[in-house]
Structure formats: structure tokens, C-alpha cells
C-alpha positions as CSV (number, residue, x, y, z in Angstrom):
1,M,-12.6,6.9,-8.5
2,A,-12.1,8.1,-5.3
3,H,-13.9,10.9,-3.6
4,P,-12.9,14.7,-4.7
5,E,-12.4,15.4,-1.0
6,S,-9.8,12.5,-0.8
7,K,-7.7,14.4,-2.7
8,K,-7.5,17.8,-0.6
9,V,-6.7,15.3,2.4
10,I,-3.7,14.0,0.0
11,Y,-2.8,17.6,-0.8
12,A,-2.9,18.9,2.3
13,A,-0.6,16.5,4.2
14,L,1.7,16.6,0.7
15,I,1.9,20.6,1.6
16,G,2.6,20.1,5.2
17,N,4.9,17.2,4.7
18,S,7.2,18.7,2.4
19,L,7.4,21.9,4.1
20,I,8.3,20.3,7.4
21,A,10.9,18.1,6.0
22,V,13.1,20.3,5.1
23,T,12.9,22.4,8.2
24,K,13.4,19.1,10.1
25,F,16.6,18.2,7.8
26,A,18.0,21.6,8.5
27,A,17.5,21.5,12.2
28,A,19.0,17.7,12.5
29,A,22.1,19.4,10.5
30,F,22.7,21.9,13.3
31,T,22.0,20.2,16.2
32,G,23.5,16.6,15.5
33,S,20.2,15.2,16.6
34,S,19.3,11.5,16.2
35,A,15.4,11.9,16.9
36,M,15.2,15.0,14.7
37,F,16.8,13.0,11.6
38,S,14.8,10.5,11.5
39,E,11.6,13.1,12.0
40,A,13.0,14.6,8.6
41,I,13.3,11.2,7.3
42,H,9.9,10.5,8.3
43,S,8.5,13.8,6.8
44,V,10.6,12.6,3.7
45,V,9.1,9.3,3.6
46,D,5.8,10.8,4.0
47,T,6.0,13.1,1.2
48,G,6.9,10.7,-1.4
49,N,3.9,8.6,-0.3
50,Q,1.4,11.3,-0.7
51,L,3.3,11.4,-4.5
52,L,2.4,7.5,-4.9
53,L,-1.0,7.9,-4.0
54,L,-2.2,10.7,-6.5
55,H,-0.3,8.7,-9.0
56,G,-2.5,5.6,-7.9
57,L,-5.4,7.9,-8.2
58,R,-4.5,9.2,-11.6
59,R,-3.9,5.6,-13.2
60,A,-6.6,4.2,-11.6
61,K,-9.0,6.3,-13.9
62,R,-8.0,5.0,-16.9
63,P,-10.6,3.8,-18.9
64,A,-10.9,-0.3,-19.7
65,D,-9.2,-1.5,-22.4
66,D,-9.0,-4.9,-24.3
67,Y,-5.9,-6.2,-21.8
68,H,-7.7,-4.6,-18.4
69,P,-11.8,-5.1,-19.3
70,F,-12.4,-4.0,-15.8
71,G,-10.2,-0.9,-15.8
72,Y,-7.4,0.0,-13.9
73,G,-9.1,1.3,-10.7
74,M,-7.0,-1.4,-8.3
75,E,-3.8,0.2,-9.8
76,L,-5.0,2.8,-6.4
77,Y,-4.6,-0.4,-3.9
78,F,-1.6,-1.5,-5.6
79,W,0.4,1.9,-4.6
80,T,-1.3,1.7,-1.4
81,F,0.4,-1.3,-0.7
82,V,3.4,0.0,-1.6
83,V,3.4,2.9,0.3
84,A,3.1,0.5,3.0
85,I,6.5,-1.2,2.0
86,L,7.8,2.5,1.9
87,V,7.0,3.3,5.7
88,F,8.8,0.3,6.9
89,A,11.7,-0.2,4.7
90,V,13.0,3.3,4.0
91,G,11.1,5.5,7.1
92,A,11.1,2.4,10.0
93,G,14.4,1.3,8.8
94,I,16.5,4.5,8.3
95,S,15.4,5.3,11.8
96,F,16.2,2.0,14.2
97,Y,19.6,1.9,11.6
98,E,20.2,5.8,13.0
99,G,19.3,5.0,16.6
100,V,21.2,2.1,17.0
101,T,24.2,3.9,15.6
102,K,23.8,7.2,18.0
103,L,23.5,4.7,20.8
104,L,27.0,3.2,19.9
105,D,28.4,6.8,20.0
106,P,26.1,9.0,21.7
107,H,26.9,12.8,21.6
108,P,24.9,15.2,23.0
109,V,22.5,17.4,21.3
110,T,24.2,20.9,20.6
111,N,21.5,23.8,20.3
112,P,18.4,21.8,21.3
113,E,16.3,24.8,21.4
114,I,16.1,24.7,17.7
115,N,14.3,21.0,17.9
116,Y,11.9,22.6,20.3
117,I,10.7,25.3,18.1
118,V,11.0,23.2,14.8
119,L,8.9,20.3,16.7
120,G,6.4,22.9,18.0
121,V,5.9,24.5,14.5
122,A,5.7,20.4,12.8
123,M,3.2,19.5,15.1
124,V,0.8,22.5,14.3
125,F,1.6,21.4,10.8
126,E,1.0,17.6,11.4
127,A,-2.4,18.7,13.4
128,G,-4.1,20.6,10.5
129,A,-3.1,17.8,7.8
130,W,-4.4,15.4,10.9
131,W,-8.0,17.2,11.1
132,I,-8.4,17.2,7.6
133,A,-7.9,13.3,7.3
134,Y,-9.9,12.6,10.2
135,K,-12.9,15.2,9.2
136,E,-12.8,13.4,5.8
137,M,-13.2,9.9,8.0
138,R,-16.0,11.4,9.8
139,R,-17.6,12.4,6.9
140,I,-18.2,8.5,5.8
141,Q,-17.9,7.1,9.5
142,G,-21.6,7.4,10.3
143,R,-22.6,5.5,13.1
144,R,-20.0,3.0,12.8
145,G,-16.7,3.3,15.2
146,L,-13.5,4.6,14.3
147,F,-11.7,1.3,13.4
148,E,-14.7,-0.3,12.1
149,T,-14.8,2.8,9.5
150,V,-11.0,1.9,8.5
151,R,-11.3,-1.9,8.0
152,K,-14.6,-1.5,6.0
153,S,-13.4,1.5,3.9
154,K,-12.5,1.0,0.2
155,D,-11.0,4.3,-0.8
156,P,-7.8,3.5,1.0
157,T,-6.5,7.6,0.5
158,V,-8.2,8.8,3.5
159,F,-7.0,6.3,5.8
160,T,-3.8,6.3,4.6
161,V,-3.2,9.5,5.4
162,L,-4.7,9.5,8.5
163,F,-2.5,6.7,9.8
164,E,0.4,8.2,8.6
165,D,-0.7,11.7,10.3
166,S,-1.4,9.7,13.5
167,A,2.3,8.2,13.3
168,A,3.8,11.6,12.6
169,M,2.3,13.3,15.8
170,L,3.4,10.2,17.7
171,G,6.6,10.5,16.2
172,L,7.1,14.1,17.3
173,F,5.8,13.4,20.4
174,A,8.3,10.7,20.6
175,A,11.2,13.2,19.4
176,F,10.7,16.1,21.8
177,V,10.6,13.5,24.8
178,G,13.9,12.3,23.8
179,I,15.7,15.4,23.0
180,A,13.8,17.1,26.2
181,L,14.9,14.0,28.5
182,G,18.7,13.7,27.0
183,Q,19.1,17.2,27.9
184,A,17.4,17.2,31.1
185,L,19.6,13.9,32.3
186,D,22.5,14.8,30.4
187,M,21.9,11.6,28.7
188,P,22.2,11.6,24.7
189,A,21.8,7.9,24.6
190,L,17.7,9.0,24.6
191,D,17.7,11.0,21.8
192,A,19.0,8.0,20.0
193,A,16.3,5.9,22.2
194,A,13.4,8.3,20.3
195,S,15.0,7.2,17.2
196,L,14.1,4.0,17.7
197,V,10.6,4.6,19.2
198,I,10.3,6.5,16.1
199,A,11.2,3.3,13.9
200,V,8.7,0.9,16.2
201,I,5.9,3.5,15.5
202,L,6.6,3.7,11.5
203,A,6.8,-0.1,12.0
204,G,3.3,-0.5,13.2
205,T,2.1,2.0,11.0
206,A,3.8,0.1,7.6
207,T,1.8,-2.9,9.3
208,L,-1.4,-2.0,9.5
209,L,-1.2,-0.4,6.2
210,A,0.0,-3.4,4.7
211,Y,-2.8,-5.2,6.3
212,E,-5.7,-3.5,5.1
213,S,-4.2,-2.9,1.4
214,K,-3.8,-7.2,1.0
215,G,-7.5,-7.5,1.5
216,L,-8.6,-4.3,-1.0
217,L,-6.2,-5.8,-3.4
218,I,-6.9,-9.3,-3.4
219,G,-10.5,-8.4,-3.9
220,E,-13.1,-7.1,-0.8
221,A,-17.0,-7.6,-1.4
222,A,-19.8,-4.4,-1.3
223,S,-21.0,-3.4,2.3
224,P,-23.0,-5.8,3.7
225,A,-26.0,-3.2,3.6
226,T,-25.3,-2.7,0.1
227,V,-25.7,-6.6,-0.5
228,A,-29.1,-6.4,1.1
229,G,-30.3,-3.6,-0.5
230,V,-29.8,-5.5,-4.1
231,R,-31.3,-8.7,-2.6
232,E,-34.4,-5.9,-1.6
233,I,-34.6,-5.4,-4.9
234,V,-34.3,-8.6,-6.9
235,G,-37.1,-9.4,-3.9
236,A,-39.5,-6.9,-5.2
237,A,-39.1,-8.1,-8.8
238,T,-42.0,-10.1,-10.2
239,G,-41.5,-13.5,-11.7
240,I,-38.1,-14.9,-9.7
241,T,-38.4,-17.8,-7.3
242,G,-34.7,-17.4,-5.8
243,I,-31.8,-16.0,-5.9
244,N,-29.2,-18.6,-6.8
245,E,-25.5,-16.8,-6.0
246,L,-24.8,-13.1,-5.8
247,L,-21.5,-12.1,-6.1
248,T,-19.5,-8.5,-5.9
249,I,-16.1,-7.1,-5.8
250,H,-14.6,-3.9,-5.5
251,F,-12.5,-2.6,-8.3
252,G,-12.1,0.8,-6.8
253,P,-13.7,3.0,-3.9
254,R,-17.0,3.4,-6.2
255,D,-16.1,0.8,-8.7
256,V,-18.0,-2.1,-8.0
257,L,-18.8,-5.3,-10.0
258,L,-22.4,-6.9,-9.5
259,T,-23.1,-10.7,-10.8
260,L,-26.4,-12.5,-10.2
261,S,-27.7,-16.2,-10.7
262,L,-31.5,-15.6,-10.5
263,D,-33.8,-18.4,-10.8
264,F,-37.0,-17.2,-12.8
265,N,-40.4,-18.8,-13.3
266,D,-40.6,-21.2,-15.9
267,L,-44.0,-19.5,-17.2
268,L,-42.5,-16.5,-18.2
269,T,-41.4,-15.9,-21.8
270,A,-37.8,-15.1,-23.0
271,G,-39.2,-11.6,-23.6
272,E,-40.4,-11.1,-20.2
273,V,-37.1,-12.5,-18.8
274,E,-35.2,-9.9,-20.9
275,E,-37.3,-6.9,-19.4
276,A,-37.1,-7.9,-16.0
277,I,-33.2,-8.2,-16.0
278,S,-33.0,-4.6,-17.8
279,Q,-35.2,-3.2,-15.2
280,M,-33.6,-4.5,-12.3
281,E,-30.5,-3.6,-13.4
282,R,-31.8,0.0,-14.1
283,Q,-33.1,-0.4,-10.4
284,I,-29.9,-1.3,-8.9
285,K,-27.4,0.8,-10.4
286,T,-29.9,4.1,-9.6
287,R,-30.2,3.3,-6.3
288,F,-26.2,2.1,-5.8
289,P,-24.4,4.0,-8.6
290,Q,-21.1,2.2,-7.6
291,F,-22.4,-0.5,-9.3
292,T,-20.3,0.2,-12.5
293,R,-21.0,-3.6,-14.4
294,V,-24.2,-5.6,-13.2
295,F,-24.4,-8.9,-15.2
296,I,-27.2,-11.2,-14.0
297,E,-27.8,-14.7,-15.3
298,A,-31.0,-16.4,-15.6
299,Q,-30.5,-20.2,-14.2
300,S,-32.6,-22.7,-12.1
301,G,-31.8,-23.5,-9.2
302,E,-31.3,-27.4,-9.3
303,G,-29.1,-26.1,-12.3
304,H,-27.2,-23.9,-10.2
305,R,-27.0,-26.6,-7.9
306,R,-25.6,-29.2,-10.3
307,A,-22.8,-26.5,-11.8
308,L,-21.5,-26.2,-8.0
309,A,-21.2,-29.5,-7.4
310,R,-19.5,-29.9,-10.7
311,D,-16.9,-27.8,-9.6
312,A,-16.5,-28.7,-6.5
313,E,-15.3,-32.0,-7.9
314,P,-11.7,-32.6,-7.7
315,P,-9.9,-32.6,-11.0
316,A,-9.4,-36.2,-13.0
């Protein structure tokens, strides 16, 4: 499940983009600006994306069942990937088409002052939504850099909204410059050029989103600090001579599977091994509540190495 603050980020962006989209369409229809129309499409796509993220959050909360024994947490990652596809196919695609069409048949923008007012208001709304997303990213950032935080984040809702709002701010700036230069230089083609710039911005944003979503969708491990903490707990336990294997995988932002293969002292009884496993599981889940499932296997180091060697053998 995502952090409650993540939903606040999405709702803020959803409300802002919905209001902005209506205003942009009205301005585009009244002035005939290609850049403004591209920005309106951009806001519509962003609004749809926030709805998809909320849908993904709702679907990811469903409990595990016989068909999906580890739950539905990865649905959030799937819908984030769908968002990236929509940004590229719809947002960038339509903006590119609009820009090319206007370049082939340029016409001046009428009443450009309306566009400036709408763009200014949109910048205020977008800046507010961006600031909320940025503050949430800063909350989880710690001492890491922003891009490192995005790369290691397991909650796609925050960095998706942050990427979208950053692209929106750049798009608004491009539209403003294109319309202003087109008016000042009496070159309507610059308005169309702004649409093409917006298409490039959206395509770049979609590529980043797709790249980050892909890693989450195919399965990412827990952070190195978390893994080190688990090793610390295991190392402090009595009767364990070694860790054969430690594997983790995220099924959601706060839903992580941990599997451990441990070599126990041969002098321990079966009851002592069972008690040691139960105690370690309690300690791990208490310190790291994101581990919703912990599986600990007792296996000799030699037996584990033989099993790995067998798995590595090519099929007959």
C-alpha cells in the first residue's frame, strides 16, 4: 500500500489539471493557438493519468487469494507503466501532430492576451501541485540526491506526479515563449514550433516514467540498507553459522517478500531451530514492517551449494 501522503499528491494534481484543462481548451478555441491546444491535451492526459494512479492504488489494496497468493500490489506498477504509454502516445503524439499541422498551414494567433492570462494562471496551479509533490519527495529523500531518490523509490505515485508536473511547467514555459515570439516577430510558425517542443518534453517524460516503471514491474530488491539490517539481525542470532542466500522482492511500495536460507549449527535440536526461526522473523518484521512475508529455510552450506550447482546445469 502506498503512503497516505501519496494520495494527497495525486488529488492535488488531479484537481489542478482538471481545472486547467477546461481553461486551456477554451483559450485554444478562442485564439486558435496550436501551443495552447497542445497544452490543453497535455492537461487532459495528466488528469487521466492521476485517475489511473488512483485506480492502481485501489486495485493494489485487494487481499491475496488463491490465484494471486502474494496479493495485487504490483498492479500499481502496471498502471504506472500504462501512464507512461499514455503520456507518450496521446500527449506527445497529439502535440507533435498539432505542431506539424500548424507548420504546414500557419495562421496568426488571435487575442494572444487571453493565452498569456491562461498560461499565467496555469503556472500558478501547476506550481502548487508541483510543490506538494516535491515536498513529499523531500520527505522520503533523506540525504540522497533527487534523481537517486527517484531511481530507488518503490512508490511510483510520487515521482510520477513530480515528473508530470515538471513537464507541465516546462510545457507552459515553451507555450508562453512560442506564442510571445510568434506575436512579436509576426511568425505564426513559432506557435507551431512550441507544440513540437511540448511533444519532445512529453516524450522525454514518458521515457523516464517507462524506464522507472519497468524496473518496479519486473521486480526490485529491498534497499541495501534494509538488506544490511536483516543481515545484522541474523548475524546476532545464536546457532547460525552462515547465510546461504538472502533474497528480497517488492510487490508494492510497502509490501516486500524476504526469503532466507540459513546454515544452523548441527548441534541444535529441531525445536531450537524452530524457535530461532520464529524469533528472527519477529525481530525482522518489528524492525522492518515492510516485510509482509518472511520465509526462512534451514539448509547446510554444502547442501545449498550443491543445489545451486544442480540448478546451473543445462537441461538434458
